[in-house]
Each structure stands twice: as C-alpha cells, then as structure tokens.
C-alpha positions in Angstrom: 13.7 -60.5 -33.8 10.4 -58.4 -33.4 7.2 -59.5 -35.2 4.6 -56.9 -36.8 1.1 -56.8 -38.4 0.4 -54.0 -40.6 -3.5 -52.7 -41.4 -4.8 -50.8 -44.3 -7.0 -47.8 -43.0 -9.7 -46.7 -45.6 -12.3 -49.9 -46.0 -10.2 -51.8 -43.8 -9.4 -50.5 -40.2 -12.0 -47.8 -40.7 -15.2 -47.9 -42.9 -15.2 -45.8 -46.5 -12.5 -43.2 -46.7 -10.7 -41.3 -43.8 -10.5 -38.6 -45.6 -14.5 -37.9 -45.7 -14.7 -36.4 -42.6 -11.8 -34.7 -43.0 -13.9 -33.3 -46.0 -16.8 -32.6 -43.9 -15.0 -30.4 -41.3 -13.2 -28.3 -43.8 -16.9 -27.6 -45.8 -17.6 -26.5 -42.1 -14.8 -24.2 -41.7 -14.9 -22.7 -45.5 -12.4 -24.7 -47.3 -14.7 -27.2 -49.5 -17.7 -26.6 -51.2 -20.7 -28.5 -51.3 -20.7 -30.2 -54.7 -16.9 -31.0 -53.8 -18.2 -32.3 -50.3 -20.6 -34.1 -52.6 -18.5 -35.7 -54.7 -16.5 -37.3 -51.8 -19.3 -38.5 -50.3 -19.9 -40.6 -54.0 -16.7 -41.5 -53.7 -16.9 -42.7 -50.2 -20.2 -44.4 -50.7 -19.0 -46.0 -54.0 -15.6 -47.2 -52.0 -17.9 -48.9 -49.3 -20.2 -50.4 -51.7 -17.7 -52.3 -54.2 -14.8 -52.3 -51.7 -13.1 -50.9 -55.1 -11.4 -47.5 -55.5 -10.2 -45.8 -59.4 -7.0 -44.3 -59.6 -9.5 -41.1 -60.9 -11.4 -41.5 -57.4 -7.8 -42.0 -55.6 -6.3 -38.9 -57.3 -9.4 -36.6 -57.3 -9.3 -37.3 -53.2 -5.6 -36.8 -53.0 -5.5 -33.6 -54.9 -8.3 -31.9 -53.2 -6.6 -33.0 -50.3 -3.4 -31.2 -51.0 -5.3 -28.5 -52.1 -7.0 -28.3 -48.8 -4.1 -27.7 -46.8 -2.1 -25.6 -48.9 -1.0 -22.7 -47.0 -2.3 -24.1 -44.3 0.2 -24.1 -40.9 0.8 -27.9 -39.9 0.1 -27.0 -36.7 -3.2 -25.9 -37.4 -3.3 -29.1 -39.5 -2.8 -31.1 -36.5 -5.2 -29.8 -34.5 -7.9 -30.9 -36.8 -6.5 -34.2 -37.7 -7.0 -34.1 -33.2 -10.7 -33.0 -33.6 -11.2 -35.7 -35.9 -10.0 -38.7 -35.3 -11.8 -39.6 -32.0 -14.8 -39.7 -34.0 -13.6 -41.7 -36.9 -12.5 -44.1 -34.2 -15.8 -44.2 -32.3 -17.8 -44.3 -35.1 -16.3 -45.5 -38.0 -13.9 -48.3 -37.4 -14.5 -52.5 -37.8 -14.4 -53.4 -34.8 -13.6 -57.2 -36.0 -10.5 -55.4 -37.0 -9.7 -53.1 -34.0 -9.7 -56.8 -32.3 -7.3 -58.0 -34.1 -5.0 -55.3 -33.9 -5.1 -55.6 -29.9 -5.0 -59.7 -30.5 -1.4 -58.6 -32.1 -0.5 -56.2 -30.1 -1.3 -58.5 -26.4 0.9 -61.0 -28.7 3.8 -59.0 -28.6 3.8 -57.7 -31.6 4.4 -54.5 -33.4 1.2 -52.8 -35.3 1.4 -50.3 -37.8 -1.2 -48.5 -39.9 0.1 -48.4 -43.5 -2.0 -46.2 -45.7 -2.3 -43.8 -48.5 -4.1 -41.4 -46.4 -2.1 -38.5 -44.9 0.4 -39.1 -42.5 -0.7 -36.5 -40.0 -4.2 -38.5 -39.8 -3.4 -41.8 -40.0 -0.9 -41.3 -37.1 -3.8 -39.7 -35.0 -6.0 -42.9 -35.6 -2.9 -45.7 -35.0 -2.3 -43.6 -31.5 -6.2 -43.7 -30.7 -6.0 -47.2 -31.6 -3.1 -48.1 -28.9 -1.0 -49.1 -32.3 2.9 -48.3 -32.7 3.0 -46.2 -35.1 1.7 -45.4 -39.3 2.9 -45.0 -42.2 1.0 -42.3 -44.6 1.4 -40.6 -47.6 3.8 -37.5 -47.0 2.8 -33.4 -47.5 5.5 -31.0 -47.9 5.9 -28.2 -45.7 7.8 -25.1 -45.6 8.8 -23.3 -42.1 5.8 -25.0 -40.6 3.4 -24.0 -43.8 2.2 -27.1 -46.4 3.0 -26.1 -49.8 0.7 -28.4 -51.3 2.9 -30.8 -53.0 4.1 -34.1 -51.9 7.2 -35.5 -50.7 7.7 -38.6 -52.3 4.8 -40.7 -53.5 1.4 -41.4 -52.3 1.9 -44.7 -50.5 -0.1 -46.6 -52.8 0.1 -50.5 -53.9 3.9 -50.8 -54.9 4.6 -47.8 -52.8 3.4 -49.5 -49.6 5.8 -52.7 -50.3 8.6 -50.6 -50.4 7.8 -48.8 -47.3 7.1 -51.9 -45.5 10.4 -53.2 -46.5 12.7 -49.6 -45.5 11.0 -50.2 -41.8 11.7 -53.6 -41.5 15.2 -53.2 -42.2 15.2 -50.2 -39.2 13.2 -52.2 -37.0 15.0 -55.6 -37.8 11.8 -57.2 -38.7 11.5 -60.5 -40.3 8.6 -59.8 -43.1 8.0 -63.8 -43.1 7.3 -63.8 -40.0 4.6 -60.7 -40.3 0.9 -60.4 -40.7 -0.7 -58.0 -43.2 -4.4 -56.9 -43.1 -6.4 -55.3 -46.7 -9.3 -55.0 -48.3 -7.8 -54.2 -51.6 -6.3 -55.7 -54.7 -4.1 -52.5 -54.7 -2.7 -53.7 -51.7 -1.2 -57.3 -53.2 2.5 -56.0 -53.3 1.8 -55.6 -49.5 0.1 -59.0 -48.7 2.2 -60.9 -50.7 5.6 -59.3 -49.0 4.5 -61.1 -45.5 4.5 -64.4 -44.0 0.7 -63.9 -43.0 -1.6 -62.3 -45.3 -5.6 -61.5 -44.4 -8.4 -60.3 -46.6 -10.7 -58.4 -45.1 -14.3 -58.3 -46.8 -12.8 -58.8 -50.3 -14.6 -58.5 -53.4 -14.4 -61.3 -55.6 -11.2 -60.8 -57.2 -9.6 -60.2 -54.4 -11.0 -63.5 -52.7 -10.1 -65.6 -55.4 -6.5 -64.4 -55.5 -6.6 -65.1 -51.6 -7.7 -68.6 -51.7 -5.4 -69.2 -54.3 -2.3 -68.4 -52.2 -4.0 -69.9 -49.3 -4.3 -66.5 -47.3 -6.7 -65.9 -44.6 -10.4 -64.8 -45.4 -11.7 -62.3 -43.1 -15.9 -61.5 -43.2 -16.5 -58.7 -40.8 -19.1 -56.4 -39.8 -19.9 -54.6 -36.6 -22.8 -56.0 -36.5 -21.9 -59.8 -36.2 -19.3 -61.8 -35.6 -16.6 -62.1 -38.1 -16.9 -65.1 -40.5 -13.0 -66.3 -41.3 -11.4 -69.0 -43.8 -8.2 -69.9 -42.2 -6.5 -72.4 -44.4 -4.0 -75.0 -42.4 -1.9 -75.1 -43.1 -1.1 -71.6 -44.9 0.9 -71.6 -47.1 2.4 -68.2 -48.0 2.5 -67.3 -51.6 3.1 -64.5 -54.2 1.0 -65.5 -57.0 -0.9 -62.7 -58.1 
C-alpha cells in the first residue's frame, strides 16, 4: 500500500502567504489598488512574524482573491500562476522543508501540497517542486470564466482532513503510515489524522501540543541547518 507525505503551503513550504505575489502581480496589471496591496502586505508580515492567521484576515485575502479572478478567463489566470510560481519557488521556499519533500519522494512516497490557497497556484508550485500533486481551494468557473464563487468550501482546518480521507481512499493510502507537515494550529485535524506529524516553526501553543502528542518538532530557516526534536518512539495521538 503506498504511503504519502502531506505539506501545508503557507508558512511551511513557503514563507508567508503564497497569495501575496499573486496580489502584487494583479496590482501590476491594474486589478488591485495600492491600499488593498498594503493590507495584503500587512497580513503577510503578521503571518510570518506570529506564525498565526486570523479568520478575518484569511477571509479578507480569500474574498479579495475571488474578486480578483471574477470574470477572468481560466486560461489567463493559469498563465499568471505559471508566471509567478517559479519566483515563489526560487525566492520564498523554506529549503529545509523542500528537502523533506525530496526525502519522502526518494523513499518512494507520494508528496502532496494541502492548502487553502487556490488550487491553480498550488498545482504550479507542486509541479515545480516535483511533487505528486496538490489539494487546494477551488474557484468556480462557467464556460472557462471564473464566477467569483467557490466550489465547496475553503480547504482549511477540518476540510483538509476530509480531503485527505477522500484522497487516501482513492489512492489506497494508509494514513497511519503517512506524514504531515504544518506550522498552524488550524491544521491539527490534518496532523492528527496521520501516523507521523511534524510541526514546522510552530508558535508556542502548537509546540506544546506537538510535544504532548509526541510529534516531531522542526525549527528551520534558510540560513542554518534545521533543528529537530524527534521523539523516539513516536506515539501518534489525537489529543488537542
């Protein structure tokens, strides 16, 4: 039975929000105002500094992203994602985490991005990192044009765990033998679902949860080798 490793995107694989470069490019194309970009930038800086995301901030970013693509051709947005994804991978990825992606891939495991960010952008980043694929939030389109609405819900919190359960059934993956990586308390449902959880650059509360559950704790930056607390034996738990 195949195994898989699942990676959160924002502040795990990439530093900050993957949507910020998207918004910057939309400013250049006249689809975002300078004040709106400034709010994007503030939320991105807060996200990086505190390693937390507020519901109001997340909802603002998502609502703005849906507004940006409304009435846009799907093909044009895909082209935009192809344009910006290489720079995101080149300048914003956490090299210690992408090394983990390669390690799991070399072990023969599937590797997936699992993110609330748009599926189109996530798939481009996953492809550039040599990953199996991506699960992300889906924007509705009709006849090749975005409507500004979602298909289903934002892939966030418990929705990530639900998506992993569906994927595991399709791919015949045993989640008890899988790995998950995230920086966020919001991803506790995903981290608790797999047999081997790793928290990356966690804030104090998530660090406490991880150590209580016997999860791997990874402190990583691009400037130094990662520091890892890897309990042995690791006993998976679902205690909040």
